[in-house]
C-alpha positions in Angstrom: -17.9 22.0 -8.3 -18.3 24.5 -4.4 -20.9 24.1 -2.4 -22.3 25.9 0.7 -23.5 23.9 3.7 -24.4 25.6 7.9 -22.5 24.7 10.3 -23.3 25.5 13.9 -21.1 28.4 15.0 -19.8 26.4 18.2 -18.3 24.0 14.9 -17.3 27.5 13.3 -15.3 28.9 16.2 -13.9 25.3 16.4 -12.6 25.3 12.8 -11.3 28.8 13.1 -9.1 28.4 16.6 -7.8 25.6 14.1 -7.3 27.3 10.9 -5.1 30.1 13.1 -3.2 27.2 14.9 -2.2 25.7 12.1 -1.6 28.7 9.9 -4.6 27.8 6.7 -7.6 28.8 5.8 -11.1 27.9 7.4 -11.8 25.3 3.6 -8.4 24.0 4.3 -9.3 23.0 8.0 -12.4 21.6 7.0 -10.8 19.4 4.5 -8.4 17.9 6.5 -10.9 17.2 9.4 -12.9 15.4 7.0 -10.2 13.5 5.4 -9.3 12.5 9.0 -13.3 12.1 10.0 -13.0 9.7 6.7 -10.2 7.5 7.3 -11.3 7.0 11.1 -14.3 5.9 9.9 -12.1 3.3 7.7 -10.5 2.3 9.9 -13.7 1.3 12.1 -14.8 -0.5 9.1 -11.8 -2.8 9.0 -11.1 -2.9 13.0 -14.6 -4.3 12.6 -14.3 -6.3 10.0 -11.0 -8.3 11.9 -13.1 -8.6 14.7 -16.0 -10.7 13.1 -13.2 -12.9 11.1 -11.5 -13.3 14.6 -15.0 -15.2 16.0 -14.7 -17.0 12.6 -12.4 -19.9 13.4 -12.4 -21.4 9.8 -12.2 -18.0 8.4 -9.4 -16.9 10.6 -7.7 -20.1 10.4 -7.5 -19.7 6.4 -6.6 -16.3 6.7 -4.0 -17.1 8.1 -2.3 -19.6 6.1 -2.9 -17.0 3.3 -0.6 -14.4 5.1 1.8 -17.6 5.4 2.0 -18.1 2.0 2.8 -14.4 1.6 5.0 -15.0 3.7 7.3 -17.1 1.8 6.6 -14.9 -1.1 9.5 -12.3 0.7 12.3 -15.1 1.0 13.5 -14.2 -2.1 17.2 -14.4 -0.8 18.1 -10.6 -0.5 19.3 -9.2 3.0 
């Protein structure tokens, strides 16, 4: 469902420049920028979760042990 949002003139100019450089529409440039930000936030949260897990010695050891179990599942004899 389409929605209207207000953006600053500076942001509009930057978005227009991106769209022009990519030969795309403003909408496509905005969609790409939002998706990139969504992915960036996901990676930040993932990194923070791994850092917290790494700080928990017992939790980290359990995680490493679980990964080792998955490694053996891949040993199916195929090259």
